[in-house]
N, C-alpha and C positions, 0 to 999 in steps of 0.2 A: 504494500500500500504506500501511496505518496500523498502529499498535500496538493491541493489545487489552488493556484494563485494566478490571477490574470490569464486564465484559460490554459495554463501549463501545469502538468503534473510534475512535482519536484520533491526532492528529499528535504527533510528538515535541516535547518542550518547546522545543527550540531551532530547530525547523523544518528542521534539516539533513537532506539526503538523500544517499544513497550510490547508486552505479550498479552494475548487474550486466550482464555481457556473455555472449553465447552462445559457449561454447567450440568449437562446430562451425564457425562462420563469423565470429566476432568481432563480430557485430552487437549493438547495445544491446537488452537485454530490457526493462529498466525501472529505476525508482528505488525505494529503500526507506528507511525512516527510520533515522537514527542516534540511538538513545535516549540520554538523559542519566542520570546517577545518580539524579536526582529521579524520572525515569520508572521506573527500577528500584525505587525505594522505593515508589512508588504500586502497582506490580504486586505486590510482595511483601506489602504491607499488604492489598491486595485478596484475595490468596490466603489470608492469615492470617484475615481477617474471615470468609471463606467456609468455613473449615475445620470449625468446630464443627457446623454444620448438615449439611455434606457427609459428615463422618465418622460422624455419628449416623444417617444415612439407611439404612445397611445395604447389604451387598455385593450382594444380589439386585437391589435397586432401582438401585444404581449401575451394575450390569452392563447394564441396559436402555439406558442412554445409549451404551455401547460397542457393543452390538448394532446400535443405530440408526445410529451413525456408520459401522459396517461396511457396512450396507445402502446408505448414501448414497455411500460410496466405490465400491462395486461398481456402482451405478447409473450413475456418471459416470466410470468407470475410464479411458475413452479420453482424457478431458481430462488426467488425471494422467499417463498414458503419454506424451502429447505434451509435457507440461511437463517431464518427466524427460529426454526427448530434447533439448529446447531449453535447459534450464537446467543440466543435469548433463553432457549430451553422450552419454548412453547410446545404444547401438544399439537398434533396435526390440524385439528379442527380450529384451534385458536389462531394458528399461523394462517390458515386459509381465510378466516374472518378478518384478520388484520390486513391482509393484502386486499380483500374486498373494500376495506375502509380506506386504504390508500387510493385506490381507483376512484372511489366515490368522492373523496375529498378533492382530488384533482379535477374531476368533472364538475363538481359543485362550484368551486371557486372560478374555474375558467368561464362558466356560464354567467358570471357577474360582469363580464366585460362591458356590457351595454347598460348596466344598472347602477353605475356610480354617478350620482347626480348631486348638484349643488342647489343654490337658491338665488333668486333675485329679490331683494328686499327694497321696499319703497324708502326713499330718503325723506328729508325734511320738507322738500318741495316736489312738485310733480316732475321736474326735470332732473332730479337727483335719484340715482339708484345705487344700491350696494350689491355688488356681485360677490357671492360667497362660493369660492371654488374649493374643492377637496383635492389637496396636493400631497404627494408622498413626502415622508420625512427626510429620507436620505439613506444612510447606511444602517441596516438592521443586523444586529448580532443575534443569531438563533442558537440557543442552548437546548439541546433535546435530551430526553431521558432514555434510560435503558429498558423501561418496562413495556413501552410500545414504540420501539425504535424506528419503525417504518411509518406508522400512522402519524406520529408526532412530527416527523420530518416533513411529511406532506402537508400537514395542517399549518405548519409555520411558513414553509417555502411558498406555497401556492398563493395565499393572500398577500404576502409581502411583495412577491414578484409581480403579481397582477396589478397592484396599485402603483407600481413604478419605483419601488425601493430596490436597492441592491443589497446583497446578503453575504455575510460571513457566517457559515454554519460550523459550530463546534458540537459534535455529539458526545454523549457519555463515553468514557473509556471502557465501559462494559459492553458496548455495542457499536464499535466504530465501523465494522464491515457492512452492516445493514445500511447505515447512513451513506457510506461511500457508494453502495450499489444504486441507491436512488439518485444521488448526485450525478452519477455517470449517465443515467437515463436523461436527465435534464441537459447534460452536455451533448449527448447523442442527438437530442432534439434540436440542436443548433443554437443554444443559448449563447449570446455574444460574450466575448472574453470579459472577465471581470465582474459580470453581473452576479454570478454565484461563485463564491470561494469556499474552500473546505480546509479546515485545520483540525488536527487531533492532538491530544496531549494531556498532561496532568493539569487538573483544575487548580491544584495548589501552586502551579508555576505560571500558568497563563490565564486562569479563570478571572482573578481579580483585575488583571491588567486589561483584558479585553472588554470587560463591562464598564471600566472607568475610562476607556479610550476617548479622548476629546473629539475625535472625528466620527464617533458612533452616535447616531440619533435615537435609535430604539434598541432596547434589549428585550427579547421575548424568551422566557424560560419556563419550562415545566420541570418541577423537582420538589425537593423538600422545603418546608417552611424555613428551616435554618439557613439553607442556601439562599432562598429568596430574601431573607432579611439582610444577609451579608451583601447581596447584590444591591439592595436599596442603599445601604451605607456607602458602598464603593462608588456607585453611579451618581450619588447625590451631587458631587462636585461638577458633574457634566450636565446636570439638569435634563438628562435624557428621558424619553418616554419608556415606561416599564410595563410589560405585559407578563404577569406572574401567575401561573397556575400551580398552587402549592399543595399542602397536605390536606388529608381528609380523614374523617372518622364517622362514616355513614351509619346512622341508626337504621335498623331493619325492624319494622314494627308490625307485629301480627296481632290483629284484634280478634275478639271472641267469635265474630261471625265470618271470619275469613275462610276462603276456600283453601284448606290446609295443604292439599296436594299442589296447587298452583304456587302457594307461598313457599313450599319446600323446593319446588323446581327452581324458582327464582333465587331463593337463598343459596342453593348449591352453586348457582352461577355467580351470584353477587359476591359470595365469599371466596370461592376457590378458582374463579376465572384468573388465569395467569398466576396461579398459586397464591392468590390474595395480594399480589403486588400491583395494586391499582389504587388510584386516588379515590375512586368511587366504590371501592370494596366495602361490603357490609362488615363493619367492625364492632358493632354493638347490637345484640339481639334482644329485643323487648317483646315479650309474649304475654298476652292477657292470661291471668291466673286460671280462668275457666278452661283454657285449652293448653296451658303450659305443659303439663305432663304428657299429653297426647302428642303435641307437636315435637317436644324434645325426644320422645321415643322414636318418632319418624326420622328426626335429624340424626340421632345416634346410629340407627340402622343404615341410613344412606351413607353417612360419612365413613363409618367403619368398613364399608364394602367398596370404597373408592380404590382404584388401582393406580400405581405409580411405576415408572420405569420407562419403557420404550415409548417415546413421544408419539409414535404412530398408533399405539394401541393402549393408551392410558387415559385416565380421567383427569389427571393433574400433573403438571410438570415440576421441575425443580426450582429452587430459589436461584438468584442470579450469581451469588458468590458465597464463599465461606463466611464472610462477615455477617451475612443475613442469617446463616444458621446459628451463629452465636447470639444474634438478637432474639431469635425465636426461643432459644434455650433460656435467655434471661427472663422473658415473659412467663415461661412455664415455671421457672424457679420462684418468681414473684407470686404467681397464682398459688403455688403449693404452700409457700410461707404465709400467705394470707388465709389459708384454710379453704380455698375454693376447690370444687370437685372437677377433676379431669374426667370428663364424660367419655372421651375417646381420643386416641392419638397422644400427643405430648412428647414425642421423641423422634429421632431419625429412624426410618424403617430399615430393616435388613433386606437389601435387594441383591439379586445375583449380579455378577460381573456382566458387562462393564458398568452397570448403573450403580454399583456399590461405591464407585468413586465420584458419583454425582452429588449435587447439593440438595438432596431431597429431605423434606421434613413432612411428617405425617399430618394430614388434615386433622385439626384439633378443635374440640368443643369443650369449653370450661363453663360449668354450671354454678349458679348461686353467686354470681359476681355482684359486687356492690358498686354503686355509682361513682364513688370517689376513688376507686381503685385505679392502678396503673393500666390494667387491662381495658378499662373504659375511658381513660383520659388521654392516653398516649397512642399515637399512630403505630400500629403493629407492622403493617405492610408485609404480611405473610399469611399462611394458612391457619391462623389461630384466631378464635373469636370467643368472646364471653357472652353469657346469656343471663337474663334475670326476668322475673315475672313482674307485671304491673297490674294494678287493680282498677284504675279508672283513667279517663282521658286526661285529667289534670296531671296525674303522674306521668302519663305517656308523653305529653307535649313538653313537660318540664324536663324530664330526663333526656329526651331526644335533643332538645336545644342546649342542654348543659354540656357544651363542648367548645373548645377554643377554635375548632375548625367548623366549616360550614359549606361543604361542597355538595355532596349527594345525600339523599335520604330515600327510604322505601316504606310504603304503607300498604298493608293488605287488609281490606275490609269490604263488606257489601253495604255498609251504612253510608248513604250518600251525604247525610248531614255531617258525619265525621270527616268525610273526604273534603267537603267544601270548607269545613272549619280548619282542616290541616292546610289548605291553600293559604290561609291567613296566618296561622300560628307557627307553622314549621319554618324556621329561619335558616333555610339552606337554599343554595342557588339552583338546585335541582330536586324535584320530588317525583319519584316514580310510583304511581298508584296502580296496584294490581298488575304490574308488568316489570320485566327486567330492563336494564339499560343495554348498551351504553348510550351516551348522548349521540344525537343525530347531527349530521353536517349542518342542517338548517336550524339547529338549536344553539342557543348562546351558552357556552360552557363557562360558568363563572361561579363565584362563591362568596360567602360572608366571612367575616372575622379573619383568622390567620390563614385562610385558604388562598389569599392573595388579592390581586387587584386587576382590573380590566378583565378580558376574557377572549375566548376564541370560538369560532363557528358563527354562522348566520350573517346577516347584513351588519349586525353589530360588531362581529369579529372583523369584518372587512374595514369597518370604520376605525378600528384601533390602529390601522396602518396609514391612516390619512389625517392630515391636518387641515383645518379650515383657514383659507386665506381670503381676506376681505379686500375688495377693490371698490373705492368710492368714486363715482363718476358724476360730473355735472355737464349736461349736453345742451344747456340753454343757449349758449352763444352770447349771452349778455354780460356786461361788466359785473364783476363780483362786488358786492358791498360787504366789507368786513369791518365790523364796528370798532375793533381795536386798532385798526390801521387808518391813519390820517390820510385823506385823499390828496392833500397838497404834497405828499411825498411821492405820488405816482406821476411821473413825467415820461413823455415819449423819449 
């Protein structure tokens, strides 16, 4: 692998390479460059140089590159699916769904080419108008996560490029090869030199530097809240625009009149999709006391029979790295010391080779969890979830909202009054009622509290990459009368 700067693939300045291992079996996938600050400077300069011509091209012409990239992704989609299984550890169905998402994102944003509109506002007289144009910011730095390494690249590149910005993409060091694959499709689509640049490397060495770069206008990042807070601090001196989609702690609420089978199906998806490594993962299970025992029995049976191992024939994949395994173990230890009940799972499964070297953790249910516990207050980001029973809707809404995060939430009930009340009272950016996620391209993916700021998807996500520029015009042709300027000063 190499860096992409000004349309040329090149080595990192210092020639240093990093290694990436397969989370399924621990084998080495390959090496990728550790970019230096000078490499970052070159990439940003390249994007800035390309900005004027790219932004003046017009959204309709820009969209053609996105359409072409979409076509190329679809043509070779099986390559990307295999790469997602190998680099991220996704099971086959999840890899296929993510590639579907990439194709959908590229199609959706490209279709916006003729839908970017401004306004003409009346001025203070009939011959004065205010033209409000939507214009691109400039250079966008896109920092993409490892949990959905293809879909997130598409969701950031497509709107940024369509709106006339140029981009420097830095993916997570846990999934650099997936990001590179998509970048190559954009280059193959004929994207002009410098419009899209690609750097990889250690966040500790170039992360702070790139987000604080004085020639960067927008930073868009999906990742942890701690990383987002650090970016806000580092980017503050530059006054750049920030689009931050951060942590989540989704409540999954099962009411006494819920269709329990449908609730179970959705819970299994919402908790164990991508091994629980999702910002919209169900991380807190609240079940009405009238159905708690029955639903938990159904959950225990389903979870204890889930299979792990071969990504083409399993129900759940591995965690992304060894560090994630340690995090899961710490949550289990905390649950045990708090006296909570491990209903099922709670450890690393014993799998046959080669999967015995993978980063697998058994899907885990913890019962009798209390609201103030670490299990219910800290983001787990793995296949571990706590459960507790609730007795009335006041408890339900209070507990659900009692979180420093506010991205996704789930409610299962047949009570229409409760549903509409939840519309008003659940303080989350997304509420899924009697259905699974994930978010749609036409939905605005955003949240409350420490989940971040701004958002992605829909027309509102497009707007995040555009700045409103005002032009005031007087076309009366008459002499201006300005009260604070003496007329005797105006001479031919």
